C-alpha positions as CSV (number, residue, x, y, z in Angstrom):
1,M,-2.4,-4.8,15.7
2,T,-0.2,-7.8,15.6
3,A,-3.3,-10.0,15.6
4,L,-4.8,-7.9,12.9
5,E,-1.7,-8.0,10.7
6,G,-1.5,-11.7,11.3
7,L,-5.1,-12.2,10.2
8,I,-4.6,-10.0,7.2
9,K,-1.5,-11.8,6.0
10,A,-3.1,-15.2,6.8
11,V,-6.2,-14.3,4.8
12,A,-4.0,-12.9,1.9
13,V,-1.9,-16.0,1.8
14,G,-4.9,-18.3,1.8
15,K,-6.6,-16.3,-0.9
16,I,-3.4,-16.4,-3.1
17,A,-2.9,-20.1,-2.4
18,I,-6.3,-20.9,-3.7
19,L,-6.6,-18.5,-6.6
20,A,-3.1,-19.2,-7.8
21,R,-4.3,-22.8,-8.5
22,I,-7.4,-21.6,-10.3
23,L,-6.2,-18.6,-12.3
24,T,-3.2,-18.3,-14.7
25,P,-0.2,-16.0,-14.3
26,S,-1.6,-14.0,-17.3
27,Q,-4.9,-13.5,-15.4
28,F,-3.0,-12.3,-12.4
29,G,-1.1,-9.9,-14.7
30,S,-4.3,-8.4,-16.1
31,Y,-5.6,-7.9,-12.5
32,G,-2.3,-6.3,-11.7
33,I,-2.6,-3.8,-14.6
34,A,-6.0,-2.7,-13.3
35,L,-4.6,-2.2,-9.8
36,L,-1.7,-0.2,-11.2
37,V,-4.1,2.3,-12.8
38,L,-6.3,2.5,-9.6
39,G,-3.2,2.9,-7.4
40,F,-1.7,5.6,-9.6
41,L,-4.8,7.7,-9.6
42,E,-5.4,7.2,-5.9
43,V,-2.0,8.6,-5.1
44,L,-2.2,11.3,-7.7
45,T,-5.3,12.6,-5.9
46,E,-4.1,11.8,-2.4
47,T,-5.3,14.4,0.1
48,G,-3.7,13.0,3.2
49,I,-7.1,13.3,5.1
50,N,-6.4,10.4,7.5
51,I,-2.9,11.6,8.3
52,F,-4.2,15.2,8.8
53,L,-6.9,14.0,11.2
54,I,-4.4,12.0,13.3
55,Q,-1.8,14.9,13.3
56,E,-4.5,17.4,14.4
57,K,-4.3,17.3,18.2
58,D,-7.2,19.5,18.9
59,N,-10.7,19.8,17.4
60,A,-10.1,17.2,14.7
61,Q,-13.8,16.4,14.5
62,E,-14.5,19.9,13.3
63,Y,-13.0,18.9,10.0
64,L,-15.2,15.8,9.5
65,D,-17.6,17.4,7.0
66,S,-15.0,19.0,4.9
67,A,-12.8,15.8,5.0
68,W,-15.8,13.8,3.7
69,V,-16.6,16.2,0.9
70,V,-13.0,16.1,-0.2
71,S,-13.1,12.3,-0.1
72,I,-16.2,12.1,-2.2
73,I,-14.9,14.6,-4.8
74,R,-11.7,12.5,-5.0
75,G,-13.6,9.3,-5.5
76,I,-15.7,10.7,-8.3
77,L,-12.6,12.2,-10.0
78,I,-10.6,8.9,-9.8
79,A,-13.6,7.0,-11.3
80,V,-14.0,9.4,-14.2
81,L,-10.2,9.4,-14.9
82,I,-10.0,5.6,-15.0
83,V,-12.8,5.4,-17.5
84,A,-11.4,8.3,-19.6
85,T,-7.9,7.0,-19.7
86,S,-8.8,3.3,-20.3
87,P,-8.1,3.4,-24.1
88,F,-4.6,4.7,-23.4
89,V,-4.0,2.0,-20.8
90,L,-5.1,-0.8,-23.1
91,A,-2.9,0.5,-25.9
92,F,0.1,0.9,-23.6
93,F,0.0,-2.6,-22.1
94,R,-1.4,-4.1,-25.3
95,T,-4.1,-5.9,-23.3
96,P,-7.7,-5.2,-24.6
97,G,-9.1,-7.8,-22.3
98,V,-8.4,-5.5,-19.3
99,A,-11.2,-3.1,-20.2
100,N,-13.9,-4.6,-18.0
101,L,-11.5,-4.8,-15.1
102,L,-10.8,-1.1,-15.4
103,Y,-14.5,-0.3,-15.2
104,L,-14.8,-2.4,-12.1
105,V,-11.9,-0.7,-10.3
106,A,-13.5,2.7,-11.3
107,G,-16.5,1.6,-9.2
108,V,-14.2,0.7,-6.3
109,A,-12.7,4.2,-6.3
110,L,-16.2,5.8,-6.4
111,V,-17.6,3.8,-3.5
112,R,-14.5,4.3,-1.3
113,G,-15.0,8.1,-1.6
114,F,-18.1,7.8,0.6
115,I,-16.4,6.1,3.6
116,N,-17.0,8.0,6.9
117,P,-13.7,9.6,7.9
118,M,-14.5,8.9,11.5
119,E,-13.1,5.4,11.2
120,V,-9.6,6.9,11.4
121,F,-10.3,8.0,15.0
122,F,-9.9,4.3,16.1
123,Q,-6.3,4.7,15.3
124,K,-6.0,8.2,16.6
125,K,-7.3,7.2,20.0
126,L,-5.2,4.0,20.0
127,E,-8.3,1.8,20.1
128,F,-6.6,-1.0,18.3
129,M,-9.0,-3.7,19.3
130,K,-11.8,-1.9,17.4
131,V,-9.4,-1.5,14.4
132,F,-8.9,-5.3,14.5
133,I,-12.6,-6.1,14.5
134,F,-13.5,-3.5,11.8
135,Q,-10.6,-4.0,9.4
136,G,-10.4,-7.8,10.0
137,G,-14.0,-8.2,9.1
138,L,-13.6,-6.3,5.8
139,Y,-10.6,-8.5,4.8
140,L,-12.6,-11.6,5.5
141,I,-15.4,-10.3,3.4
142,D,-13.0,-9.5,0.5
143,A,-11.3,-12.9,0.7
144,A,-14.6,-14.9,0.9
145,V,-16.1,-13.1,-2.1
146,A,-12.9,-13.4,-4.2
147,I,-12.4,-17.2,-3.5
148,S,-16.1,-18.0,-4.0
149,L,-16.4,-16.1,-7.3
150,G,-13.0,-17.4,-8.4
151,L,-14.1,-21.0,-7.9
152,L,-17.4,-20.3,-9.8
153,T,-16.1,-18.2,-12.7
154,H,-12.3,-18.9,-13.0
155,S,-12.1,-15.2,-13.9
156,E,-9.7,-12.5,-12.6
157,S,-12.7,-10.1,-12.2
158,A,-13.5,-12.0,-9.1
159,M,-10.7,-10.3,-7.2
160,I,-11.9,-6.8,-8.2
161,I,-15.6,-7.6,-7.5
162,S,-14.5,-8.7,-4.0
163,M,-12.9,-5.3,-3.5
164,L,-16.1,-3.6,-4.6
165,V,-18.2,-5.6,-2.1
166,A,-15.7,-4.9,0.6
167,A,-15.8,-1.1,-0.2
168,F,-19.7,-1.1,0.0
169,S,-19.4,-3.0,3.3
170,E,-16.9,-0.4,4.7
171,V,-19.2,2.5,3.7
172,I,-22.2,0.9,5.4
173,L,-20.3,-0.1,8.6
174,S,-18.6,3.3,8.9
175,F,-22.0,4.9,9.2
176,V,-23.6,2.2,11.4
177,I,-20.7,2.0,13.9
178,F,-20.0,5.7,14.4
179,K,-22.5,8.1,15.9
180,E,-20.6,11.1,14.5
181,R,-21.7,11.2,10.8
182,P,-20.4,13.7,8.3
183,R,-22.7,16.0,6.3
184,L,-22.4,17.2,2.7
185,K,-21.2,20.6,4.0
186,L,-18.2,22.4,2.6
187,E,-16.5,25.0,4.9
188,K,-14.0,26.8,2.7
189,D,-11.4,27.5,5.4
190,K,-11.4,24.0,6.7
191,F,-11.5,22.5,3.2
192,M,-8.4,24.6,2.2
193,K,-6.5,23.6,5.4
194,V,-7.1,19.9,4.6
195,I,-5.9,20.4,1.0
196,H,-2.9,22.6,2.0
197,S,-1.8,20.1,4.7
198,G,-2.0,17.3,2.2
199,K,0.2,18.7,-0.5
200,W,3.4,17.0,0.7
201,I,1.4,13.8,1.4
202,T,0.3,14.0,-2.3
203,G,3.8,14.4,-3.5
204,A,5.1,11.7,-1.2
205,G,2.3,9.4,-2.3
206,I,3.0,10.0,-6.0
207,F,6.7,9.3,-5.5
208,A,6.0,6.2,-3.3
209,Y,3.7,4.8,-6.0
210,I,6.3,5.4,-8.7
211,F,9.0,3.9,-6.4
212,Q,6.8,0.8,-5.8
213,N,5.5,0.3,-9.4
214,I,8.2,1.3,-11.9
215,D,9.2,-2.3,-11.9
216,N,5.6,-3.5,-12.5
217,V,5.1,-1.0,-15.4
218,V,8.4,-2.0,-17.1
219,V,7.8,-5.7,-16.7
220,G,4.2,-5.4,-17.9
221,R,5.1,-3.2,-20.8
222,F,8.2,-5.1,-22.1
223,L,7.7,-8.7,-20.9
224,G,3.9,-8.9,-21.0
225,P,1.1,-9.8,-18.5
226,T,2.3,-13.3,-17.9
227,S,5.7,-12.1,-16.6
228,L,3.9,-9.4,-14.7
229,G,1.7,-12.0,-13.0
230,F,4.8,-14.1,-12.0
231,Y,6.6,-11.0,-10.7
232,Q,3.8,-9.6,-8.7
233,Q,3.0,-12.8,-6.9
234,A,6.7,-13.3,-6.2
235,Y,6.7,-9.8,-4.7
236,S,3.6,-10.4,-2.6
237,V,4.8,-13.7,-1.2
238,S,8.4,-12.6,-0.5
239,T,7.5,-9.3,1.2
240,L,4.4,-10.5,2.9
241,P,5.9,-11.4,6.3
242,V,8.4,-8.6,6.3
243,S,6.0,-5.9,5.3
244,G,3.6,-7.3,8.0
245,V,6.2,-6.5,10.7
246,S,6.7,-2.9,9.6
247,D,3.0,-2.4,9.0
248,I,2.2,-3.4,12.6
249,F,4.8,-1.0,14.1
250,N,4.0,1.9,11.8
251,K,0.3,1.8,12.4
252,V,0.8,1.8,16.1
253,M,3.9,4.1,16.4
254,F,2.6,6.9,14.2
255,P,-0.2,8.1,16.6
256,V,2.1,7.3,19.5
257,F,4.9,9.4,18.0
258,V,2.4,12.3,17.5
259,K,1.6,12.3,21.2
260,M,5.3,12.2,22.1
261,S,6.4,14.8,19.4
262,E,7.1,17.5,22.0
263,E,9.3,15.2,24.2
264,I,12.3,14.7,21.9
265,S,14.3,12.6,24.3
266,E,11.4,10.2,24.9
267,L,10.6,10.2,21.2
268,K,14.2,9.2,20.4
269,K,14.1,6.3,22.8
270,A,10.8,5.0,21.4
271,F,12.0,5.4,17.8
272,Y,15.2,3.5,18.2
273,K,13.5,0.7,20.2
274,S,10.8,0.2,17.5
275,L,13.5,0.4,14.8
276,G,15.5,-2.3,16.5
277,A,12.5,-4.6,16.9
278,I,11.5,-4.1,13.2
279,F,14.9,-4.8,11.9
280,S,15.3,-8.0,14.1
281,L,11.9,-9.4,13.1
282,A,12.2,-8.4,9.4
283,L,15.7,-10.0,9.2
284,I,14.4,-13.3,10.6
285,F,11.5,-13.5,8.1
286,G,13.8,-12.4,5.3
287,I,16.2,-15.2,6.0
288,V,13.4,-17.7,6.1
289,V,12.1,-16.6,2.7
290,L,15.7,-16.6,1.3
291,F,16.6,-20.1,2.4
292,F,13.2,-21.8,2.0
293,A,12.0,-20.1,-1.2
294,R,11.2,-23.4,-3.1
295,P,9.0,-25.0,-0.4
296,I,7.3,-21.7,0.2
297,I,6.3,-21.5,-3.5
298,L,5.1,-25.0,-3.6
299,I,3.0,-24.5,-0.5
300,F,1.5,-21.1,-1.3
301,L,1.4,-20.9,-5.1
302,G,1.9,-24.4,-6.5
303,P,4.4,-26.1,-8.9
304,K,3.5,-24.0,-11.9
305,W,5.0,-20.9,-10.1
306,L,8.4,-22.4,-9.4
307,V,9.9,-20.1,-12.1
308,V,9.7,-17.3,-9.6
309,E,12.2,-18.8,-7.1
310,P,15.2,-16.7,-8.1
311,V,13.3,-13.4,-8.0
312,L,11.6,-14.5,-4.7
313,K,15.1,-14.6,-3.0
314,V,16.1,-11.2,-4.4
315,L,12.9,-9.6,-3.2
316,A,13.3,-11.1,0.3
317,I,16.5,-9.0,0.6
318,F,14.6,-5.9,-0.7
319,G,11.8,-6.5,1.9
320,V,14.2,-6.3,4.8
321,F,15.7,-3.0,3.6
322,K,12.3,-1.5,2.8
323,S,10.9,-2.4,6.2
324,I,13.7,-0.4,7.8
325,L,13.1,2.5,5.4
326,N,9.3,2.6,6.1
327,S,9.8,2.5,9.8
328,T,11.3,6.0,9.7
329,Y,8.3,7.4,7.8
330,S,6.0,7.2,10.9
331,L,8.6,9.4,12.7
332,F,8.7,12.0,10.0
333,L,4.9,12.1,9.6
334,S,4.5,12.5,13.4
335,L,6.6,15.7,13.2
336,K,4.8,16.9,10.0
337,M,8.0,16.3,7.9
338,Q,6.1,15.0,4.9
339,K,8.7,16.6,2.7
340,A,11.4,14.2,4.1
341,V,9.2,11.2,3.1
342,M,8.8,12.7,-0.4
343,L,12.5,13.3,-0.9
344,S,13.3,9.8,0.3
345,E,11.0,8.3,-2.3
346,L,12.3,10.7,-5.0
347,F,15.9,9.4,-4.4
348,G,14.6,5.8,-4.6
349,I,12.9,6.6,-7.9
350,A,16.1,8.1,-9.3
351,G,18.0,4.9,-8.5
352,M,15.4,2.6,-9.9
353,G,14.9,4.8,-13.0
354,I,18.5,4.4,-13.9
355,A,18.6,0.6,-13.2
356,I,15.2,-0.8,-14.1
357,Y,15.3,-0.9,-17.9
358,P,18.7,-2.4,-18.5
359,M,18.2,-4.8,-15.6
360,V,14.9,-6.1,-16.9
361,M,16.2,-6.3,-20.5
362,K,19.2,-8.4,-19.4
363,Y,17.9,-10.5,-16.5
364,G,14.1,-10.4,-16.9
365,I,12.0,-10.4,-13.7
366,V,15.1,-11.1,-11.6
367,G,16.6,-7.9,-13.0
368,A,13.4,-6.1,-11.8
369,G,14.1,-7.5,-8.3
370,Y,17.7,-6.2,-8.4
371,S,16.5,-2.7,-9.3
372,T,14.3,-2.6,-6.2
373,I,17.4,-3.2,-4.0
374,I,19.3,-0.4,-5.8
375,A,16.3,1.9,-5.3
376,V,15.9,1.4,-1.6
377,L,19.6,1.8,-1.0
378,C,19.4,5.2,-2.8
379,S,16.8,6.4,-0.3
380,F,18.8,5.7,2.8
381,P,21.0,8.8,2.7
382,V,17.9,11.1,2.9
383,V,16.5,9.1,5.8
384,I,19.8,9.0,7.8
385,F,20.3,12.8,7.2
386,N,16.8,13.7,8.5
387,V,16.9,11.3,11.5
388,K,20.2,12.9,12.6
389,K,18.7,16.3,12.0
390,I,15.7,15.6,14.3
391,F,17.7,14.1,17.2
392,H,20.9,16.1,17.1
393,S,19.3,19.5,16.5
394,K,17.0,19.4,19.5
């Protein structure tokens, strides 16, 4: 998983480094608006299928057909909603040129709905070498298409077309690799169990999306797509190494914590060991970004992006705090405490909701960075309370 995360981040950095020299900040902003819409509708319709299949200790494969039907319905629904709401999105952000990008991301959502749910069993069975090969290959396909089309067209649509190609590839590979293939068969009881289990995941996902994107929406709406492009790339670069650390641990520890969920003393040891490792590594990477922001920008983005140096430093601090926060979510999900995740995100939203507008109006994109730190600090009381509840009540 470390190798996979390293590959993903290296590919992402390489892709950004090349495209940032080809495309303008405004083009990145337009691309960001399209992803905001896709991301919002994906979390609005999140069913928690993958989490449900990992949490289900026995007979998880019995839910394969129903999980696939739910996924297909969701993909169709998201695609229809993106197309139907596109006039409102264009009016809100005052960017008519984003229309074609919205139609492309609708296709991405539609295709993703047909992915074989069996691929989550790699993670469930702790077969991380197979996860590395499968996911690593998809990221390489995405990057190769994005860079090639970017060089040929100098258009931001290259980044979304690459997502579409990767989605088609994932659907095909998910049926070629796995012998267990789902059928278009809906079993009402299993269907309802998947939906019922996912209600808190849906809530947590919606709040997580709002938590992560209020700043993007406010910057895009009031400062325009160019400022949004600057801000989003600063966010990506500053949090890339830090988020990579927490992503590695969370992907591994979630299925491990599920297997340990009935042994609270062992679970406690494992949790605090992983938390300590995440904090130590995240702190190191955060300090590097904080003190070497300027050369990092010059290397990965180029001189025209130096304006983001102040916000890059602020977001480096946010990244360290967020990695600690996210590390607790794998613990909560392993114990089916989706509600705790949702409440944590809700408190973060409340903090950001109060701070974001005045901060952005006064300090611009740097103010948006300050608001992310305020938000993550507001989530900590919920996390601390629930961690103490788990380990002191058993």
